[in-house]
N, C-alpha and C positions, 0 to 999 in steps of 0.2 A: 607544515605540509608533510603528509606521509608519502612515501614512494617505495620503489623496489619491492622486496618480498613482503614487507608489511602491508603495502597497498594491495598487492595481489591477495593476501590472506583476508584483508578486510572486505574487499569486493566479493570474493568467494563467500565470505560470511554473510554478506547481504543477500546474495542469490539463494544460498542454502536456507537462511533464516526466513526469507520470504516464502519459499516453497514449503518448508516445514510448518510455519505458522498457518499458512493457507490450508494445508492438509489437516492440521489439528482442528481448525474451526469448521471445515467443510460439512461434516455430517450434521451439525446443528445450526446451519446457516439461517434458517427461517426465524427471524427475530420476533415475529408476532406469536410464534408458538414456543420457541425455545428461549424462555425468559431465564434470567440469572437463577431464580429458584428452581426451575425445572432442570436446568443443566446440572446444578449441584445435587438435586435429588437423583438424577441419572448416575452421577459419579459415586454418590454414597451407596446406591444399590449395588453397584459394581465394585465396591470397596476400592475406589480409585481416587480418593482424596487423602493427602494432597496430590494434585495432578502433576506427574513427572514424566509422562510419556504420551504417545498418541491416545486418543479416546479408546476406552475399552469397548468390547462388543456389548450390545444392549443386554441387560439382564432379563428382559421379558419382551413379549411380542408387542405390547403397546408401545414401548420405546422404539422398537425396530420399525414399527409402522410410521412413526413420526419423523424418523431420520430421513435425510436426503437419500435417494436411491443409490448414490455412489458410496455410501458408508462402507460397503463390503471391501472397498479398496483403500479405505482411509483409516481404519481402526488398527490398533496395535496387533502385530502378528500377521496382518494381511497386506501391509504396505510393501509393494515391490515396484519401485519407481513411483514418480508422482502421478496423481490424477490430472486430467486436463481441467483447467479452470481459467476463467477470464482474468483473474487476478495475476496469473502468471503469463497468460497470453499477451497482455498489454506490456509487461516488462520486456518480453521478447520482441514485440512489435516496436517498442521504443528503441531497443538496441538496433534493430534493422533500420529504423528511421535515421539514427545518427550515423550509422555506417554508410547509408545511401546518400544522405544530404548534408551531413556534418552539422555543426552547431548553428549554422545560419539557416536551418530549415524554416519553412513557412507553415502557417496553419493549413493552407491549401494543400501542401505536400503531405501533411499528416492525413488529411482526408483521402488523398489519392492512394496512399499506402494502405489505408483501411480497405478501400475498394479492391485493391490488387491482392492483398494477403489474407484478409479476415472474412470468413463466411458470415453472411448477414444473420443467420440464425444462432450464431455464437456471440451476438451482441445483445445487450439488455438495456432497458430504461432509456436514459439520455443518449447513450451511444447508439441504440437502435433508432431513436428519433433522428439523430444527426445523420446516420447512415442513410436512412430513408430520404432525408432532405438532400443529401449529396446525389443520390440517384435521380432525384427530381430536378437536378440542375442548380440547386441553391448553393451559394457561396457563404463562407464565414463572414460576419457573425450570424447571418440568418439561419445557418445550420443549427445553431444552438437555441435560437429563440422561437422559431416557427413550430407551432403545434408540439411543444415539448414541455410537459408539466414536471419534468424531472431535473430541471436545470441546476438545482442545488443539492442533488443527491450525490452519492459517494463515488460515482464512476470515474470522474477525473482524478480523484485522489489516488485511486489504485493504479493509475498510469504513470505516476510521478517518480517512482524510485530510481529509474535509470538516469534521470537528470541529476539526482543526488550522487549516485555512484560515479558518474563521469565528471562531477565537479567537486571532488573531495576538498572540504575546508572552504568552499566558496558558496555559502548558502544563498546569498542574494542572487548570484548568477544561476544557481540551480532553480530557484523560484521563478526567475524570468523565463527560463526554458520551459518549465512546467506550465506556466501561464500561456505561452504560445501554443502548446499542445491542448490545454484544457478548453480554450475558448471555442474550439470546434464544436463542443457539445454542452458546455456549461456556462453559467453566469454566477455572479455574486459569491456566496459562500461555497458554491461548488468549485469555483476557480480558486478561491482562497485556500480551500482544503488541499488542492493539488500543489499550490505554491508552498504551503506549510509543510507538507509531507516531503517534498523534494529538498527544501531547506533543512529539514530535520535530519534526513539521511545524510546530506552533505556535512552538516555540523557534527554528526556523530563520528566522523573521521578524526576530528581534531579537538573535540570537547572533552574536558576531564571528567564530567559527570553528565547524567541524563538531564538534570535540571538545567545545566549550562547549555546543552544542545537545544532544549525546548526554548530557552530564552533567545538563543541565536535564531531559531526558526520564527519565533514571534516577531522579531525585528524585520522579517521579510514580508509580512502581510499587514494590511491596514489595521492599525491599532484599535479603531472603533468598530470593526466588523464583529458580528455575533460570534464568529468562529474564534477570533482572538480573545474576546471576553470570556468565552467558555473555557479556553485553555487556561487563562489566568485564574478563573474561578476554581478549577480543579487543583491547580498548583497552590492556591491559597488554602484550600481545605486540607490538602496534604501537609502543608507547612504547620497547621494546627495540630497535627498528629491524629486527626480523625481517621477512623478505620477505613479500609478500602470499601467495605460493604456500605458504610454510612455515607461515604463520599459519593458512591454511585447512586445510592437511594436519593440523595440530595439532588444530583444532576438529573435523575429521571424526572423528578418533580419540576425542575426548572426548565427542562427542554420538552415537556409534555406537549403532544399534539403535532410534533414534527414528523413522526413516522420512523420506522426502524431502519430505513435506508438513507435517510437524510444525513448530510455531512455533519451537522452540528452535534446531535446526540452521539454519533459514532466517534467524533473527535474527543468527546468527554471520556468515553470508554477507553480509547487508545491512550490518551494522556494519563489516565489513572493507571492503566496497566504498566506504562513505562515508568512512572514515578514510584509506584509501590513495588514494581519489579526491581528497581534500583540497580540496573546493569546486569542482573543475573538472567541469563538467556531463558532457562526453563521457567523460572518464576514469572518473567515478563510475558511470555506468550501464553502461559497457563492462565494468569489473571486476566489477560486481555480477552481470551476466548470465553472464560467463565463470565465475563462482563456482559455477554449477550449481544443483541442487535445483529449487525452484519458480521458475524463471527469470523468467517473465512477472510474477509477483506481486512478487518482489524488485526486478526492474527498474522496475516501476511505482512502488513506494514510494521507492526511491532517486532516481528521476527527479523525484518530487514534492518531496522534500527539497532536492535540488540545484536544481530550478527555482525554489523559493521563495528559496533562498540567493542565486541569481544574478539572478533576475527574468527574465521572458520575453524582454526585449530583448537579453539576453546569451546566450541559448541559440543555439548555432550553427544556421544555417538548414537544414543537411542533415537535421536532426531535425524541424523544424517545417513547412517548406514543403510536403513531401509529404503532410502531414495535411490540407491544404486547408481548414483551419478547420472540419472536419466530423467528427462522431463517429457511429458506428453503435452502436445500443443495443437490447437486448431489453426495456428498461423501457418500458412502454406510454406513448406520447405523446412520446417523446424521440428516436426513431430519426431520424438526419439532423440533429440539433441542431448549432448552431454552437458551437464550443469557446469562442469569445470571448463569446458570450451566456451560456453557463454560468458563465464567470468573472465577468461583470458581475453576474449574479444572486447569486453568492457574495459579492461585495463589498457588494451591497445588504443582505445579511443582517448583515454586520458593522456597517454603519451604522445599520440599522433596529433591531437588537436589542442590540448591545453587551453590557452587563450588564443584561438586561431587567428592568424593574420587577417585583418579586414573586419574583425568583430570587435565590438566594444566590450568592456569588462562585464556589462550587465547581460551579455549574451545576444544583444540585438545586432543585426548587420550594420556595419558602419554606414552612416549617412541616412539610416532609416529613422523615422520618427518613433518615439517610445510607443509601445503597444498600449492600447486602451481596452478596458473591459466592456463588453457589451452589456446592455440592460442596466 
């Protein structure tokens, strides 16, 4: 168990890593346009391979036209604090959830906080469907299943990091908390992705290697799920010393048809970025973003895991200094917050709650039946 200054450094590393990884991937987020090949062509034209900093400015008008409109605040030399993005909004909202309701929060309380703190038009796919269902008076688990074709997309996964940051070295507990959050909007592999991400971040606090953290996280999700099989498949290809490029080409074929925002193909990109990055912060987020698909979400999660592994003090300054310790957010009351303050508040949750009295070690309220997954 890590504690004291080391815990504070690791938690801050998670926050900074999440924000930096998100910023790196944001300009090329559209996975049906920005394929791996197109991203690397962009980088070669700008003489930016190997990628060791935020994306360069586009080398021509065609590339500029295809980037997300926010690119002007996300490329190297133009970053002055973080851009607003849902991948960071949900980490902030999760922190507010735990500060408000503690580790005994209910799925209904997650929904109530969305309605209170999060603007509807800053939600997307499964989260927007769940939000709409909440306003219509539906309760979980119907909020996830009614008129929601996005139930296994990546949205729940991007909400999970705070459960890992506040449960350092307790991956199963982190996964249980993430599940309770995720079932508001997701089912199946969408929920398993959130559980896996939370467990992975938690395991990164105490695991000696990336592979060990991945194995710990795998133990927290159903072994027969497609998500778990995909993680094991990437790990097996990595173990044969197949190249990163060939591993991702193999996984693209094996996950064909699921779409670029589905959790399963994105978990393949994330797992490959972590394994081939091998604990190096820059290499990890660079490979993950170059892997394509949901680049900002994958970059954010990879950055969180790598930041926890290394600690904030070991993240190279080209990633952290441009952030100016400031985060933009659509969450009411948090726009302009200091990243360092968010990290301090996260550490206080670890110290204040730990294994809170009245809660079981799996994170469920004492006396409550185990949560079940809808669908």
